[in-house]
C-alpha positions, 0 to 999 in steps of 0.5 A: 836588862837591855831595853828594847831600844838598846837591844835593837841598836846593839843588833844594828851596830853588830851588823855595821861591818857589813851594812854600810851607813847603819845609824840610829835616828839622830832625833830619837830618844833612847828613853822613848817607850815608843821609839821602836814602834813600827819596826819589825821584831828582831830575828833570831840571828839578830837576837843572838848577835846582841847576846854575843856582844853582851857576853863579849863585854862581860868577858864571858866566853862560856856564853859563846857556844860551838853552835855560834861558830857553826851558824849559817849567819855570817853575822853571828859567826863574825860576832862570835869570833870577835868576842872570843878574840877580845876575851882571849885566854885558854877558855876562848882558844878552842872556839878561835881554832874552830873559827880559823877554819871558817870560809868567811875571811873576816871571821878568819881575821878575828880568829887569827888576831885572837890566837896571837894573844892566846898562845902562851904555852901553846906557841908551836901548835898555834903557829902550825894552825895559823900557817896551815890556814894561810896555805889554804886561803888561796891565791887571792891577794890581801890588800896592801896597807891603805887599800880596801880589805876583803871579808866584808870590810870593803870600804875604799881608801880614805873613807874612814872605815876600819879594814880587816884582812885575813892574811895580815892578821895571820902573819901578825899572829905568827909574829906575836906567838914568837915560837921557834918556827915563827921567824923562819916562817915569816922570812919565807913569806917575805919572798911572797907577793908584795902584800904577803911580804909587807904583812910578814915584815910587820909581823917580824916587828911584832916578833922583835917586841917579844924576843928583842932580836932577829937573826942576821939572815933575817936582817939580810932578807928584810934589807933585800925586801926594802931595797927591791929589785929589777922586778919587785919594787922596794917595800919600806915595811922591811925596815920596820922590824929593824927600827924596833931593835935596840941593837943592830949588828955592825955587819949590817949597819952599812947596808942598812944606811944605804937602803934606808937612805934610798927609801928617804927619796920616796914620800909616803906614810911608810917612809917613817920606817926608814927614818926610824931605822937610820937611828940604828944604822950607826954614827954615820947616819947622823948627817942623813937624819940631820938633813931630814930635820932641816928639810921642811920642803921634803919631809913631813913634820912627823918624819922630822920629829922622828928623826930627832928622836932617832938621833938621840940613839947615835951618841955624840954624832947624833948630838952634833947633828942636833946642834947643827940643825937647831939654828935653822929651826929657830923661829923669828921674834915676829909675833905673827910668824911665831903664831903661825909655826903650827907643826914646825913648833913640834919639830923644834921642841923634839930637837930641844928635847933630845939635845942634851948639851949646848955644844956649838948651839949655845948662842942659838939656845941663849936666843931661844931661851930669851925670846921676848913675848910680843905685847898683849900676847894671848895665852896660847902664844905665851904657852908656845914661847914658854915651851921654847924658852924652857926647853932651851934653858934646861939644855943651857942649865945642865944640872945648874938650877942657877942658870939665869934663863931657867927661873924666868923661862915660863911666861904663862903665869905663876904657879899656885901659892905655897900651901895651895892644893896640887892641881889648883891651877886654872885650866891651861896649867899656868906655871907648869912648864917652868916648874917641870923644867926646874924639876928636870934640872934638879934631877941631873945631880945630887939633891942636897943643900939649896937644891934640896930646898928647891926640891922640897918646894916642888915635891910637897906643893905647887903644880901637880905635874911638877910635883909628880915629877919630883916624887918620881925622883925619890926612886932614883936619888938615894940621898933623898931617902931620909926625906921620902916617907913624909913626902910619899905619905902626903901624896898618897893621901891626896885626892889627886889620883895621879899624885897618889898613884905616882907615890904608890909606884915609887913605894912598889919599886923601892919599899925601903923609902916608906920607912920613917927615917930615925932622927939623927945628929948631923954627921960629916959627909964622909961618915954619912956616906960610909953609914949609907953603904952599910947594910942597914935594917929595913925600917917598918913603913910609916903608919901614915903610909900604911893607913893611906895604902890600906884605904886606897886598896879598900875603897868601895869604888877602887876598881873604877880607878884601875891605875891607882888601884894597881899601884896601891896593890903593888905597894901593899905587896912590896911592904908586906901589908898582911892587913890587906890580904882579905881585900886582896883575895876579893880583888883576886876574883875581880872581873877586871883582869889587870886588877886580878894580875896585881892582886895575885902578885901582891898576895904572893909577896905577902903570903909566899904563895901566889894564887891563881886569880880567875874571873867570877863565873858569868864574867863582869857587869854589862857596861851601861854604854851598851844600853843605848850604844852609838851606831855607825859614824859619829862626828865630834867637833872640837874647838881648841887652842890649836884650831878646829879639830874633828873626830869621826868615830866608828862604832862598828868596831868599838861600840862601847868605847865610841859610846863612852867618848860620845856620851862624855862629849855631849855631857860637856866633859871635854869642855876645858880639858887639857891636851896633856901629851904631845910626842911630835911625829907620834901622838897627841893625847887628851881626856885626863880630868886633871891634865896629868895623864891619870884617871877618868870621869868619876863614877865610870867603870873602866872600858873593856878593851875593844882591840882589833886587827886594824892599822894605826895610820896617821890621824887614826884615833885610839883609846889610851890604856894602862893595862888590859880593860883599863880605858876610860875617857882618854884618847890619842890621835896618831901623827904617823904610821906606827904598826907596833900599836896595831892590835894593842889599843882600841881603834875607834875612828879617824881625825881631821885637823892639825893635831900635831900643832898642839902643845902640852897645856892647850885646851879643848874649849868646846866639844860638839857632837853630830848627829 
């Protein structure tokens, strides 16, 4: 039951999209029985909005009635459309189609967004309905990215509020449905107003994500849009879908290089589309991408990091360009200059990550691998030096673990002693950088002899993330098959969720690794290879592995760890563990869709009959966060190794997720948390309890996805996921504009500060919340 205080706040946040500045009293206590004294009783419409929000978070579409979609209250209609869009599925479809005809453009935006994810098997009729609604919207132009949107989301540029736009939502839904009519429809819209054309181009990128290809005439139309004309300015969005393709026909690569290179002269967040597209423009584009990397005065760090990744796609020409630019990125040995590298360090690390062979950069790499630490260097500087040194050393090493620069490359301290529990290293993960570098080098050649001893040392003990990386190698190195079962059994029994999940995922992909290898006499190598090639009978799985998987699937609180549970279910299915069937049948009725999906597939593998797994009647439990949700904007200030960072979270779009993050920050959860993922030019991510990207706080159920048709622009914040309705404590901050994330993750606010200046292993020292 929702308290009166919680219900009044819930109503307030539901109206937040139309009432600016609606916040809870900063000094109010949610447990204070007199907190609502003097407030008017909620109206019937407010009560209805609160009920719809509760239904959304329980994923109970049956509670949202046709009357909600016909209400005279626009707040009720918006809440209903948003709830149905997020619940999705066939049950929500009829309500979304009705909402598509609403006169309120924000309702239309939510309905279109929801239909784009609920059209499987109904693609053609859904696209027809979307196109018909687009034609009836009238001539009022949709705002271009970065401008104010209609339908109530009328905030001005730069104020941090989320924006919804009906035309863009319709176009992108047409792309996501990917019917036969989608591509020609979107190509026709490329000839519309600049706003319509930009939305259609982004939608064609969504189409690529589903179908993996575009027609050559579509590519020509996109390049025409991106090049502009005497009467129409160039639209860089035309390059976005091309940058999403794995292969571009040779017939258009020359024109693509020409157009994308021209767009490099025009600064702005959309220039990233041109950088990415050049990675599909053939080897001749390598020189231009190298120019981007080596021109810090002309291009942003995000663009230069993206250029490094684009060069990876250009084969030998890309590698030569990376080797050519590396000397210009090498930092001086002066400690002050090293400390002040900031985002420049991300560019250097991106180049080191994408350069596969030393080439003409060998001397520069040797210098980087031997960069000396200044006297009394702080841990943050040693961490940055270690990433540079180890990145260079892994390139010099190739597959040779005896490369002189490799073993001493990590300056952050020794990893835990042999026999120490995985993850026992103190915050900041000392020794992890070097350990992971060694595992990376081990994976480049057969793991035998002395290399096997080194592998076992990392796979069975020591640094958590190096151990996870070593276990992943079991799935790609056949020569490790005889060693796999005991390693996997130990990992599955670990209390570290990431370690156990990694082992379960390996078993799910290669179940034969779970079989205990019979003891064999030593054989000559040629004979051993011949025997390995023979069709050997599949051995029964190790009893220790079976016991660990059964225990993982059967845990009472397993659904609070959806990633671990999902991989354990997959492993049970791959091994055909009939003893897990009763539990899998329970999970087939779970309120969590990702768990149901895994359970259904596993039951099919074990029994030969794949069931239809449906949510329980009435949906799932109501998230406790909605008993006293955050409202309006909440600011979180982070004192970190990378400087002071700020998050301004907006509860009007994602009340559950924002409340979870705010509550955890107030409780001190983020104090001491490791920043575990940085992809220069893309994202910074943190919030995993052990700094390895797995899991969340104990005792917390997964968050329901509060996704929305809101753009992920630079410095926007989203909730990390491992499947639908699996978020928890992990969030990410964008470095650049990446439209492929739009609608896939919950947008929760905006950030300030040098988020791209982090390196993996940096710490959040303290998180403070206001108001």
